[in-house]
C-alpha angles and dihedrals in degrees: 000000000000096000129059120228127221089263091059091052092049091052091047093049090046092053093047090050091049094048099043106020129218094278096054095047093049089047090050093050091047088055092048090051091050090051093051090050091050091048091051092048089050092051090050091050090051092053091051092050092047091056092050098052118106120247117267114268120222128210120220108246098202095092091053091054091051090052092050092055091051091053091051093050094056092062 
């Protein structure tokens, strides 16, 4: 009872074909293929833009520490 025999799969496939028809299933699979291609293209574009970005610039925090000590001494 836990496994499905070949006859179960044939009936399931037959019902799906009757409900959706061959044309709708092939259109659906074409749409899925286009979605996968668009996803792969987007991932490739992200990799290219990541390589072109400039490195992150850091700011020296020492002047800020000096300003903070001046503010504390005025009080």
